[in-house]
N, C-alpha and C positions, 0 to 999 in steps of 0.2 A: 806819634805819641799815643798812649793808651786811651781808648774811649771810655773806659770804666776804671774805677779804682781797684776793682777785682780782676786780675788777669791770671787765669789758670795756666798751668803747664800745658804746652802744645798750642796755646793761643799766642797771638802776637807775632805772627810771621811778618818780618820787616820788609819783605820784598814788595816792590810795586808790581802787581800782577800783570800790568800792561796788557789788558785784555784787547785793546785796539790793535796790538801787534800780532796777535795769535793767528789771524787769517792771512797774514802776509808771508807766504811760503818762501819767497826770495829773501826777505829780510832775515827770517829764521835761519835759512841755509847759510847766509853770510855770517851771522853771529856764531853759528856752530864752527865755522872755520876761523873765527877771530881768536888770536892767541890770548887775548885778554878775557875772553869768556870763560866761565867756570861751570862745573857740574858737581852734583852730589851723586853718590852711587848707592843703590839698593840691591842686595843679593838675597833672593829667597825671603824677602821681608825684613832682612837685617840691614843695618845702615853702616856706612863706612865712616869711622871716627879715628881720631888720634888723640894722644894725651895733650891737654892744654898746657900753656907755658908754666914753668916751674915757679913756685913761690917758696922761698926758704929751702930750696933744693928738693921740694916735694911736689909731685903733680897735684894740680888743683882740680882735676876732673878730666872730662873729654870735650872735644869740639869736633865740628865737621871736618873731615879730611877731604878737601876739595880737589877735584881733578880738573885738568884743562878740558874745555868742551870738545875740542877736536879729538882728544883721546876717548872721551865718552862716546862720541859718534862712531869711532872705529870699533869700540867694544860692542856697541849696540848692533851694528851691522844693518839695521833697518830703522826707519822712523817709528815703527811700532813700539820700540823699547825706549823711545826718547820722550821727554816732557819739557816744554819751555816753562820754567817756573816763574820768571819775571825779571825785573831789573833791580840791581843794587847800585843806585845812582845811575851811571851810564853803562855798567857792566851787566851783560846778559848772564843769567844763571839757568842752567838746565839740570835735569836729572836723568839718570840712565838706570834701567831695570835689568838686572842680570839674574840668570837662572842657571840651574845645573847643580850637580853633586859636588863638583870641585870648587873649593874656596878661591875666588879670584885674588884674594890678598896673599895667597901662596903661589900665585901664577903671574898673570899680567899686571896685577896691582901690587906685587910684592914690594915692600918697603914704603908704601904710600899710605898705610893705615891698616885697620883691622875692622872686621864686621862684627857688630854687636846687636843684640836685641834692643829695639828702641825703648821698650818698657823699662829695661834695666839701665840703659844709658841715660835716660831722661833725668835720673836723679842728680847727675852732675853736669849735664849739658847746659850751656848758656840758654836762657829762655828764647832768644831769637833763633838759635840753631834748632832747638826742639820744635819750634813752629814750622820751620822750613822742612825738616825731615818728616814731620807728621803729614804735611801736605803731600810730599812725594810718595810716602808709603800708602796713604789713602788712595791716591790717584792710580797707583800701579795695581792695587788690589782691585779697583774697579776695572781697569783694563784687562786684567787676568781673568776676571769672572764674567765679563760681558763682551766676548769677541764676536758673538753672533747677533744678528738683527732680531730684536724681540717681536718685530712685525711679521717678517717673512721667513726667518730662520737662516738666511744666508750670511756668509762671513761679511763683517763690516770693516770699513777702512778707517784708519786714524786720520784726524783732521784738526785744524786750529791748534797746532803745536802740542797735540796730545789731549786737548780739552774737549774734544767732540769725536764721535764716530758717525760715519755716514754709510748707509747701505747702498752699494752700487746697483743692487737689483731693484729695490722699491723706493730708494732715495729717502728713506726715513732717517731722521737725525736722532742721535742718542747722546745724552749728556751725563756727566758723573752724578752718582746718587750719594746722598748723605742720609743716613737713617736717624731721624729725630728720636731722642730718648728723654723722657721725663724722669728726673731723679730727685727725690724729695726726702727731707728730714721732717718726720711727723713729730709735733710737740703738743704737750698737754700737761697742765698743772705743774710747770717747772721741770718737766722731764722730756727727754727726747727718745724716740723709738728707733732702734736699729734691729736689723734682721740678718740672718745668715743662711746661705745655701749649703747643701750637703757637700757640694763639690769643692767648696772653699777650704783653705787651710784651717785646721782645728783652732777654734777660738776667735776667728775673724768675724767681726760684725760691721755692717755697713748700712748706708741709707738704702731705702727701697727704690726700685727703678723699673721702668718698663717702656716699651716702644709706643710712640704716639701713633694712633690708628687714623686712617683716612676719615675726614669729616669731624675731627676732634681737635679742640684747642689744647694747648699745653696744660692749662689748668684742669680741663676735663680729664685729660689723661692722668694727671696727678691724682685726682679724686678717685678715678676708676681703679688705678693700681692699688691705692691704699685700701679700698674696699675689697678688691679681689684677693690681695695677698695677706692682709692682716685684719680684715673685717672692721676697718675704721672708716668713719664718715668725716670728710674734710669740711670745715666750715669757713676757712679763710686760707688763701694761698698767696704767698709773697715771693716774687722772683728774686733770685740771688745773683746768678751769673751763668755763663755757658762755657763749654769746653769742647773743642774738637777732640775726638777720641779715636785714634787711627788703628783700632783693633776689632774689626778691620776699618770701618769708616762711619762712625757715628758722630752726632752732635749731642752732647749731654747738656740738658737745660735744667739747671739746678733751682730748686724751690724749697722754701720752708713752709710747711703746711700745719695750721692749727687743726686739731681733730676734736671730736665732741666727747671722747671718753678715753680712758686708759685700758679698756677691755679689748686688748689686741689678741688675736689668735692666728698663728701661721697657717697658711693654706695647705702645707705639707706637699705642695707641688712645686711652687717656686721657692718657698722658704721652709726650712725645717725647724727654725726657732726664731723668736723675737724677744727683745729685752729692752726694758726702760732704763735710762741713765739720767740721774739728776746732773746739774751743772758741774759739781765737784767731781762726780764720777766720770763725766764726759771729758773733763780736763785731764784727769788721770789716765783715761783711756788713750787719748792722743799722745800722751807722754810715754805710753807703754808701761804704766805702773799698775795695771790690773792683771792679776795672776792668770786668770782663766779667759781673758778676752783682750783683743787688740783691734785698733782701727785700721782702715785702709791706709796705704802710704800717702805721703804728702802730695805726690803727683796726681792723685785722684781727686776729683771735685767733691766726692763724698767726704773726704777728710776736711776740705775747706768749709763745707756746710756745717759739720760738727763744730769746727773751730769757731766759726762766726757766731753760732748760736750760744755756745758755752761761754764766750767772752762778751756777749751782749748783756745789757742791763735789763732787769725785769724778769 
């Protein structure tokens, strides 16, 4: 069951991660051969999905297109491309990482689904499926970018079902990294502040955000980013919720921050523009009713921060 009343997209992975099983190589090998075990597939960062069951003769969206785990093992060719995801009740669930120019859904996986970008598919994926696929995508991004030991530079080996890497030379252990990001909605005098980056689609405005630095709390990161990007001083910070963000592997920690004035100015490095919205304007923004501006999509925690604030009293 959810631990919070606010569950963002990509949160809520329903699998029992079964961390105590990861180090049991013989058990994992047995489960990979078990015809009941399942696997999800990722190809060059895209995820294998299929249309979900019809409703009134119309597709209702997409869902995970599961493979048999033994098929995933054969496709992987090596443990390096496999990940033990966890258990669904008594059924083991794995993930396989596929690479190369040729689309596997037109080859070995023909007729078993299609590969789609997770960001786009998330709009119609069931929430549990989105959480499972976000975990797989983030883990494979880590595997792909960290094949060598950061201590001595030698090639490291996969261990613990894909959740750890061990250097055979210096015996250093390496674990998946998640990049913490503070994302905040600044509010003052009945208005909220949104900003935009030059690289974004024209008219898109979102909450401000930045990576948490070493030796810094989430609240301190929130205050620093507001000062750096918009010249605002935070006086009170309230936690909202968090969201795994597998692009490539961040944890978004959402806050609503009261600031001491409305004298905001974009830094012209991170932000090219900032804009204040009152509650009626913010409601219109997330409904897509403002001609020259629009909010992030519903899958983004920034959308949920705006929605929570504009629907609150006071």
